C-alpha positions in Angstrom: 45.4 28.9 -14.0 45.4 25.1 -14.3 42.1 24.8 -12.5 40.4 26.8 -15.2 40.8 23.8 -17.5 38.8 21.5 -15.2 36.1 19.9 -17.3 33.5 20.7 -14.6 33.6 24.4 -15.5 31.2 23.8 -18.3 28.5 23.2 -15.6 29.1 26.5 -13.7 29.6 30.2 -14.1 32.7 31.6 -12.4 31.8 34.6 -10.0 34.0 36.9 -8.0 35.5 35.9 -4.7 36.0 32.2 -5.4 32.3 31.7 -6.0 30.6 29.7 -8.7 27.0 29.4 -9.9 25.6 26.0 -10.8 24.1 26.1 -14.3 21.5 23.5 -13.5 19.9 24.9 -10.3 21.5 28.5 -10.2 22.7 27.9 -6.6 25.7 30.0 -5.7 28.5 28.1 -4.0 31.5 29.3 -2.0 34.8 27.4 -2.5 35.1 27.1 -6.2 35.1 24.1 -8.5 35.8 21.6 -5.7 32.5 22.3 -3.9 30.7 22.4 -7.2 31.8 18.8 -7.9 30.4 17.6 -4.6 27.2 19.6 -5.4 26.8 18.0 -8.8 27.8 14.5 -7.5 24.9 14.6 -5.0 27.3 12.9 -2.5 26.5 14.3 1.0 29.9 15.7 2.1 31.7 18.9 2.9 28.4 20.5 3.9 27.4 21.0 0.3 23.7 20.7 -0.6 23.1 18.2 -3.5 21.9 19.7 -6.8 18.2 18.9 -7.4 18.2 19.5 -11.2 21.5 18.0 -12.5 21.2 15.3 -15.1 22.1 11.8 -14.2 24.8 11.5 -16.8 26.6 14.6 -15.4 26.3 13.2 -11.8 27.9 9.9 -13.0 30.7 11.8 -14.8 31.5 14.0 -11.8 31.4 11.0 -9.4 33.9 9.2 -11.6 36.2 12.3 -11.5 36.0 12.5 -7.7 36.6 8.7 -7.4 39.6 8.8 -9.7 41.2 11.6 -7.6 40.5 9.7 -4.4 42.1 6.6 -6.0 45.1 8.6 -6.8 45.5 9.7 -3.3 45.0 6.3 -1.8 47.5 4.6 -4.3 50.2 7.0 -3.2 49.9 5.8 0.4 50.4 2.1 1.1 47.6 0.7 3.2 47.2 -2.5 5.2 44.3 -4.6 4.0 42.3 -6.3 6.7 38.9 -8.0 6.8 36.2 -6.1 8.7 34.4 -9.1 10.3 36.6 -11.3 12.5 34.0 -14.0 12.3 34.3 -14.2 8.5 38.0 -15.0 7.7 39.1 -14.1 4.2 40.1 -17.0 2.0 42.3 -17.1 -1.1 39.5 -16.2 -3.4 38.5 -13.1 -1.5 40.9 -10.9 -3.4 39.3 -11.8 -6.7 36.4 -10.0 -8.4 32.9 -10.3 -7.0 31.9 -12.6 -9.9 34.9 -15.0 -9.9 35.6 -17.1 -13.0 37.3 -19.9 -10.9 34.4 -20.3 -8.4 31.4 -18.8 -10.2 28.2 -18.0 -8.3 24.9 -19.3 -9.5 24.0 -16.0 -11.0 27.4 -15.8 -12.7 26.8 -19.2 -14.3 23.7 -17.8 -15.9 25.1 -14.4 -16.8 28.9 -14.8 -17.3 30.9 -11.6 -17.1 31.7 -9.9 -20.3 35.3 -9.6 -21.4 36.5 -6.4 -23.0 39.7 -7.1 -24.9 40.4 -3.5 -25.7 39.5 -2.0 -22.3 42.0 -0.9 -19.8 42.1 -2.7 -16.4 40.6 0.3 -14.7 37.7 0.2 -17.1 37.2 -3.5 -16.5 37.2 -3.0 -12.7 34.6 -0.2 -13.0 32.4 -2.2 -15.4 32.7 -5.4 -13.2 31.7 -3.4 -10.1 28.8 -1.8 -11.8 27.6 -5.2 -13.2 27.9 -6.8 -9.7 25.8 -4.1 -8.2 23.3 -4.4 -10.9 23.1 -8.1 -10.4 22.6 -7.6 -6.7 19.7 -5.3 -7.4 18.0 -7.5 -10.0 18.6 -10.8 -8.2 17.0 -9.5 -5.0 14.2 -7.5 -6.7 15.4 -4.3 -5.1 13.8 -1.0 -6.0 16.2 0.6 -8.5 15.4 4.1 -7.1 17.4 3.0 -4.0 20.4 4.0 -6.0 19.4 7.6 -5.5 19.6 7.2 -1.7 22.3 9.1 0.1 23.2 6.0 2.0 23.9 4.1 -1.3 26.9 6.1 -2.3 28.1 6.3 1.4 28.0 2.5 1.5 30.0 2.2 -1.7 32.6 4.7 -0.5 32.9 3.0 2.8 33.4 -0.4 1.1 36.0 1.1 -1.2 38.1 2.4 1.6 38.3 -1.1 3.1 40.1 -2.4 0.1 40.5 -5.9 -1.2 39.5 -8.6 1.3 36.5 -6.9 2.7 33.6 -9.2 3.5 30.2 -7.7 4.2 28.2 -8.4 7.3 26.3 -11.7 7.3 22.5 -11.8 7.4 22.6 -12.8 11.0 24.9 -9.9 11.9 22.6 -7.5 10.1 19.5 -8.9 11.8 21.0 -8.8 15.3 24.0 -6.5 16.0 23.4 -3.9 13.4 19.6 -3.8 13.6 19.8 -3.1 17.3 22.7 -0.7 17.0 21.1 1.5 14.4 17.7 1.4 16.1 19.4 2.7 19.2 21.0 5.5 17.2 17.6 6.5 15.7 16.0 6.4 19.2 18.7 8.6 20.6 17.8 11.2 18.0 14.2 11.1 19.1 15.3 11.6 22.7 17.2 14.7 21.8 14.1 16.2 20.0 11.9 15.4 23.1 13.7 18.1 25.0 12.1 20.9 23.0 8.6 19.6 23.6 8.3 21.4 26.9 8.6 24.7 25.0 7.1 24.0 21.6 4.7 21.2 22.4 4.2 18.5 19.8 1.6 17.0 17.4 0.6 13.4 17.3 -0.4 12.3 13.8 -2.6 9.2 13.3 -2.7 8.0 9.6 -4.9 5.1 8.6 -4.2 2.6 5.8 -6.4 -0.1 4.4 -5.9 -2.7 1.6 -9.6 -2.4 0.5 -10.2 -5.9 2.0 -10.0 -6.7 5.7 -6.6 -5.2 6.8 -6.5 -1.8 8.4 -3.6 -0.1 10.1 -3.0 3.1 12.1 0.5 4.5 11.9 1.5 7.0 14.6 3.9 9.9 14.2 5.1 12.7 16.5 6.0 16.0 15.0 7.7 19.2 16.4 9.6 22.0 14.8 12.9 20.1 14.5 11.6 16.9 13.0 8.8 14.4 12.5 9.3 10.8 13.8 7.6 7.6 13.1 6.4 6.0 16.4 4.7 2.7 15.6 2.1 0.9 13.6 -1.0 -0.8 15.1 -3.2 -3.4 13.4 -6.8 -2.4 14.1 -8.5 -4.8 11.6 -10.2 -6.9 14.3 -11.3 -4.0 16.5 -13.5 -1.9 14.2 -16.6 -2.9 16.2 -15.0 -2.4 19.6 -16.0 1.2 20.6 -13.6 1.1 23.6 -10.6 0.0 21.7 -9.8 3.4 20.0 -10.0 5.6 23.1 -7.8 3.1 25.0 -5.3 3.0 22.1 -5.0 6.8 21.9 -4.7 7.0 25.7 -1.7 4.7 25.5 -0.1 6.7 22.7 -0.6 9.9 24.7 1.1 8.4 27.7 4.1 7.6 25.5 4.7 11.3 24.8 3.2 12.9 27.9 -0.3 14.5 27.5 1.1 17.8 28.8 3.4 18.0 25.7 0.7 17.3 23.1 -1.0 20.4 21.6 -3.0 18.6 18.9 -3.8 15.2 17.4 -4.1 15.2 13.6 -6.4 12.4 12.2 -7.8 11.7 8.8 -11.5 11.5 8.1 -11.8 7.8 9.0 -10.8 8.5 12.6 -12.4 11.9 12.9 -15.4 10.4 14.7 -17.6 11.8 17.4 -16.9 9.0 19.9 -13.1 9.3 19.8 -13.1 13.1 19.6 -15.4 13.4 22.6 -13.3 11.1 24.7 -10.0 12.9 23.9 -11.5 16.4 24.3 -13.2 15.6 27.6 -10.2 13.8 29.2 -7.4 16.1 27.9 -8.8 19.6 28.3 -5.9 21.6 26.7 -5.7 19.4 23.6 -7.2 19.9 20.1 -8.4 17.4 17.5 -7.5 18.6 14.0 -8.0 17.3 10.4 -5.1 16.6 8.1 -4.8 19.7 5.9 -3.1 17.9 3.0 -5.9 15.3 3.0 -8.6 18.0 2.9 -6.9 20.2 0.2 -6.3 17.1 -1.9 -10.1 16.3 -1.6 -10.8 19.8 -2.9 -8.5 19.2 -5.9 -10.1 15.8 -6.5 -13.6 17.4 -6.6 -12.3 20.1 -9.0 -11.1 17.3 -11.3 -14.6 15.7 -11.4 -16.3 18.8 -12.7 -17.5 17.8 -16.2 -15.5 20.2 -18.4 -12.4 19.8 -16.2 -12.5 16.0 -16.4 -13.0 16.3 -20.2 -9.9 18.5 -20.4 -7.8 16.0 -18.3 -8.9 13.1 -20.5 -8.0 15.0 -23.7 -4.5 15.8 -22.3 -4.1 12.2 -21.2 -4.9 11.1 -24.8 -1.8 13.1 -25.9 0.5 11.8 -23.2 -0.6 8.2 -23.7 0.2 8.3 -27.4 3.6 9.9 -26.7 4.7 7.6 -23.9 3.5 4.4 -25.6 5.4 4.9 -28.8 9.2 4.9 -28.4 9.8 6.9 -31.6 7.4 9.6 -30.6 8.8 9.7 -27.1 12.4 10.2 -28.5 11.1 12.9 -30.8 9.2 14.6 -28.0 12.4 14.7 -25.9 14.2 16.2 -28.8 11.7 19.0 -29.2 11.4 19.7 -25.4 15.1 19.6 -24.8 14.9 16.4 -22.7 12.0 17.6 -20.6 8.9 15.5 -19.8 5.5 16.7 -20.7 3.8 15.2 -17.6 4.6 15.1 -13.9 3.8 12.6 -11.2 2.6 14.0 -8.0 2.0 12.6 -4.5 -1.6 12.0 -5.3 -3.7 11.4 -8.4 -5.4 14.9 -8.4 -2.0 16.6 -7.9 -0.6 14.6 -10.8 -3.5 15.8 -13.0 -3.0 19.5 -12.4 0.8 19.4 -12.4 0.7 17.5 -15.7 -1.7 20.1 -17.2 0.7 22.8 -16.1 3.5 21.0 -17.8 1.6 20.4 -21.0 0.6 24.1 -21.1 4.3 25.0 -20.7 5.2 22.7 -23.6 2.3 23.8 -25.8 4.3 25.3 -28.7 6.9 22.5 -28.7 4.2 19.9 -28.9 2.5 21.6 -31.8 5.9 21.9 -33.6 6.6 18.3 -33.0 3.3 17.0 -34.4 3.6 19.3 -37.4 7.3 18.6 -38.1 8.5 16.7 -41.2 10.2 14.2 -38.8 6.8 13.3 -37.4 4.5 13.6 -40.5 6.9 11.7 -42.8 7.2 8.7 -40.5 4.6 6.1 -41.5 5.1 4.1 -38.3 3.1 6.5 -36.2 2.1 9.5 -38.3 -1.0 7.8 -39.9 -2.3 6.2 -36.7 -5.8 7.3 -35.6 -4.4 8.2 -32.2 -2.0 10.6 -34.0 -4.9 12.3 -35.8 -6.8 12.6 -32.4 -3.8 14.2 -30.8 -3.4 16.7 -33.6 -7.1 17.6 -33.4 -6.8 18.2 -29.7 -3.6 20.3 -30.0 -5.3 22.5 -32.7 -8.5 22.9 -30.5 -8.6 26.4 -29.0 -11.3 25.3 -26.5 -9.0 22.6 -25.2 -6.2 25.1 -24.5 -8.6 27.6 -22.9 -9.7 24.8 -20.6 -6.1 23.9 -19.7 -5.4 27.6 -18.9 -8.4 27.7 -16.7 -7.5 24.5 -14.9 -4.0 25.8 -14.2 -5.3 29.2 -13.0 -7.8 27.9 -10.4 -5.7 24.9 -9.2 -2.4 26.7 -8.7 -3.4 28.6 -5.5 -4.5 25.3 -3.9 -1.3 23.5 -5.0 0.5 26.3 -3.3 -1.5 25.6 -0.1 -0.6 22.0 -0.4 3.1 22.8 -0.9 3.2 24.9 2.3 1.4 22.4 4.5 3.0 19.2 3.1 6.7 20.2 3.5 6.9 18.9 7.1 7.5 22.5 8.5 5.2 24.2 11.1 2.5 25.7 8.9 -0.1 26.3 11.5 0.3 30.1 11.3 -0.2 30.3 7.5 -3.0 27.9 6.5 -5.9 30.2 7.3 -4.4 33.0 5.2 -3.4 30.7 2.4 -6.9 29.2 2.1 -8.4 32.7 2.2 -6.2 33.9 -0.6 -6.9 30.7 -2.6 -10.7 31.4 -2.4 -10.1 35.0 -3.3 -8.2 34.0 -6.4 -11.2 32.1 -7.7 -13.5 35.1 -7.1 -11.0 37.3 -9.0 -10.4 34.9 -11.9 -14.1 34.2 -12.4 -15.4 37.7 -11.7 -17.3 37.6 -15.0 -18.5 34.0 -14.7 -20.8 33.6 -11.7 -21.7 30.0 -12.4 -18.2 28.7 -12.5 -17.2 30.8 -9.5 -20.0 29.4 -7.4 -19.2 25.8 -8.6 -15.6 25.9 -7.3 -16.3 28.0 -4.2 -19.0 25.6 -3.1 -16.5 22.8 -3.3 -14.0 24.7 -1.3 -16.5 25.9 1.3 -17.9 22.4 1.8 -14.5 20.9 2.6 -13.3 24.0 4.5 -16.3 24.1 6.9 -17.0 20.4 7.2 -13.4 19.1 7.5 -10.6 21.6 7.4 -11.4 24.7 9.4 -10.3 24.5 13.1 -10.2 27.2 15.8 -6.6 26.4 16.2 -5.9 27.6 12.6 -7.7 30.9 13.3 -5.8 31.4 16.6 -2.5 30.7 14.8 -3.3 33.3 12.1 -4.2 35.9 14.8 -0.8 35.2 16.6 1.2 35.3 13.3 3.0 38.7 13.2 3.1 38.7 9.4 -0.7 38.6 9.5 -1.4 40.7 12.6 0.7 43.6 11.4 -0.3 43.4 7.7 -2.7 46.3 6.9 -4.0 44.4 3.9 -5.4 41.6 6.0 -9.2 42.0 6.4 -10.2 38.9 8.3 -8.6 39.6 11.8 -11.9 40.6 13.3 -13.7 37.5 12.1 -11.1 35.2 13.7 -10.7 37.0 17.0 -13.5 35.0 18.7 -11.9 31.7 17.7 -8.6 33.0 19.1 -10.2 33.9 22.5 -11.8 30.4 22.6 -8.5 28.8 22.1 -6.9 31.0 24.7 -9.5 30.0 27.3 -8.9 26.3 26.5 -5.1 26.6 26.9 -5.3 28.9 29.9 -8.2 27.2 31.9 -7.8 29.0 35.3 -8.2 32.6 36.3 -4.7 32.6 37.7 -3.2 31.8 34.3 -5.3 34.4 32.6 -4.7 37.2 35.1 -2.7 39.6 32.9 -3.6 38.1 29.5 -5.7 41.1 28.3 -2.8 43.5 28.8 -0.5 41.1 27.0 -2.8 40.8 24.0 -2.9 44.6 23.8 0.9 44.8 23.9 1.0 42.4 20.9 -1.8 43.8 18.8 -0.6 47.4 19.3 3.0 46.4 18.6 4.1 48.0 21.9 7.6 47.7 23.4 9.7 44.8 22.0 6.9 43.9 19.7 7.4 47.2 17.8 11.1 47.5 17.8 12.9 47.6 14.4 14.5 44.2 14.9 11.1 42.6 15.5 9.7 44.3 12.4 12.6 43.2 10.3 12.4 39.6 11.6 8.8 39.1 10.6 9.6 38.1 7.1 12.9 36.3 7.9 12.1 33.8 10.8 9.3 31.5 11.6 6.4 32.9 13.7 7.3 30.6 16.6 10.9 31.7 16.6 9.8 35.3 16.3 7.7 35.0 19.5 10.6 33.3 21.3 12.8 36.2 20.5 10.5 39.2 20.9 7.6 38.1 23.1 9.2 38.4 26.5 7.0 41.3 27.5 3.9 39.0 27.3 5.2 35.8 28.9 1.9 33.9 29.1 0.8 34.8 25.6 4.3 34.0 24.4 4.1 30.5 25.8 0.7 29.9 24.1 1.9 31.5 20.8 5.0 29.3 20.6 3.1 26.1 21.3 0.4 26.9 18.7 2.7 28.3 16.0 5.2 25.4 16.3 2.7 22.8 15.0 2.4 21.1 11.6 -0.9 20.8 9.8 -0.5 17.5 7.8 0.8 14.0 7.7 4.3 13.5 6.4 4.7 13.1 2.7 7.1 10.2 2.6 6.5 7.1 0.5 4.5 4.5 2.4 5.8 1.0 3.0 2.5 -0.9 2.9 4.1 -4.3 2.1 6.4 -4.0 5.1 3.6 -3.2 7.5 1.5 -6.0 6.0 4.2 -8.4 6.8 4.6 -7.1 10.3 1.0 -7.7 11.1 0.7 -11.1 9.3 -0.8 -13.7 11.6 1.6 -16.3 10.0 4.6 -14.6 11.6 6.0 -15.5 15.0 6.8 -13.0 17.7 10.5 -12.7 16.8 9.8 -12.1 13.1 7.3 -9.4 14.0 9.7 -7.6 16.3 12.4 -7.7 13.7 10.1 -6.3 11.0 8.8 -3.7 13.5 12.4 -2.6 14.1 13.1 -2.5 10.3 10.0 -0.4 9.7 10.9 2.0 12.6 14.5 2.5 11.2 13.5 2.7 7.6 10.7 5.1 8.0 12.7 7.4 10.3 15.7 7.4 8.0 13.5 8.3 5.1 11.8 11.1 7.1 15.2 12.4 8.1 16.7 12.2 4.6 13.7 13.8 3.0 14.3 16.8 5.2 18.0 17.0 4.8 18.1 16.4 1.0 15.3 18.9 0.2 16.5 21.8 -1.8 14.7 25.1 -2.2 14.1 24.4 -5.8 12.5 21.0 -5.3 8.7 20.6 -5.4 7.4 18.6 -2.4 4.4 17.7 -4.4 6.3 16.1 -7.3 7.9 12.6 -7.3 11.3 12.1 -9.0 10.1 9.5 -11.5 7.1 9.4 -13.8 4.6 6.7 -12.7 4.4 4.5 -15.8 1.3 2.9 -14.4 -0.7 6.1 -14.0 -3.6 7.2 -16.2 -1.3 9.6 -17.9 0.8 6.8 -19.4 -0.8 3.4 -19.2 -3.3 2.3 -21.8 -6.2 0.0 -20.9 -5.8 -3.4 -22.7 -9.2 -3.1 -24.3 -9.0 0.6 -25.2 -9.5 1.7 -28.8 -8.7 5.2 -30.2 -12.3 6.2 -30.4 -12.9 5.4 -26.8 -10.1 7.5 -25.4 -12.1 10.7 -24.9 -15.2 9.0 -23.7 -13.6 6.9 -21.0 -13.6 8.1 -17.4 -11.0 7.1 -14.9 -12.0 4.2 -12.6 -11.3 4.1 -8.8 -7.8 3.3 -7.9 -6.6 0.4 -5.9 -4.2 0.4 -3.0 -1.3 -0.6 -5.1 -1.2 2.7 -7.1 2.1 4.4 -6.1 0.7 7.7 -7.2 -2.2 7.7 -4.7 -0.7 6.1 -1.5 -0.8 9.4 0.3 -4.4 10.4 0.4 -6.5 8.5 -2.1 -10.0 7.7 -1.1 -9.4 4.2 -2.5 -7.0 3.7 0.5 -8.9 5.6 3.1 -12.3 4.7 1.9 -13.0 1.5 3.9 -15.2 3.4 6.4 -16.7 0.2 7.7 -13.3 -0.7 9.2 -13.4 2.5 11.3 -17.1 2.9 11.9 -17.2 3.8 15.6 
């Protein structure tokens, strides 16, 4: 067959029944080579999930193939060319290239377009388009990672279909017509989600940011099973001494969503104060105040990394990574030995980066040793004889170092697993108690012969668990989760039953509501009736606990309503990149009311689009804890200006400032301005 000669077959295995398996992520696709191309191109179309592991050069190649076929189709059908904006008539120069030789733009005068004598017209057009896009990015200081956005390719495709003569919307049109129109579209999505709140309830999330100076913001989100939405940002910098401000603020937020719909409010430690908690719990009797699980688990990992021998291990590993990533020749050689893979990873927080990078270095252990002992390395005088090189070789040959790395990976992985489960934006309320219990048990098992280390790590976990993380709502959710309730290996059900009953009394405050609740609890715990049917048993491991109760809990209607509302909640703040600069501009005193409204609308749209896309583009293979790019300013890469080779292993990491992209989510440097929230 002709299609067997398609160049894209080198990226897939052909299976029976017109199915193919992607060689990068191993996903099986129906529909043959055509759907594979859209999978590899990462263009959101035809209902195909984008590949999370395909190389950028392959994506570019496949996109070019798709584009060439689309061009062929369009060239065979004559089209009328018309300008999109009636207010912007097309002049005679509109049909020329974006960087015209006759009427050059200021940027074109500085960087004149290259002329390729031997290139074909199609190649020139492609290169000129790429160059124009690059100039647009660089001239306006745009984040290059925006090119990975789904909307980036959608925009280019839409412009291409308009043909020659298209003029983009003006700044005024973007600021007025399109800003309002897209804001309305985003708001309509929110309205659709609100309909489920009567059944599932919702969670309000209050996330605090500071700039370590005088500015403090609280960003509010609302989350339910379908999605998490950004609601608004409030500047609280001037209210930190006003004890009435915070209760009034939260009262107004609750009225926006309806107190009857809100199951819990998640706050970070800065807002988890007695005054605010008492006010909310006294005035809203069926509502819970909960800590951010991601924040608390991250605090555990941070304390793990401060244990002396763990910190020493991290610093030694960083000595290797800094040498590799600060010498281009060594970096190229490393990529050759690892098959193009990185030896470090950047996570959503500094502690996560530390332990993910240790995992990666352990995985590349033999390749790193081979590289440093290879003739290609040892015979190169540029870097082979450097003192840093000798330090790296000593570390790589040190058995104690590798034993420490193995230990760090072993005790941290169960807690990274907890973080993955609670940070993905899905309802994890029914799982966090069991996950934390299993993580603690893994430490006991691993250090069964080392009582001192076992106690050191368990004390850290217990302190954060009892002081910050544990909530009766977590225990009640575990009790109502069928995968826990019907698992004979679970031993903690008796210990959480009291918390479950306390939660039940809070959510069902009157005798009328509790009239038949005891019988309904028995039906559930004894798996009687629909609870025990084969369909219910089979569905335990295939659907979420909340959906399971919706389908099989009809025999216990009051308990069913409580279970769905509890099990439908998230445990953490959303893990989408923060936009501190945008919010700082919104709340600037130098801006007038119109500017602030525009920036508020921009933040509302941008944040909600990012939240939506982060959910849609997430593949099962992607790690919610890992960022796409390595943070080249992190302690795993960047060298201090005054550092010397002999200081590397003696120097401890300093506190991070708010500009560190790697710590925007939970770093104490950002959340640590307690005086701004001292109620």
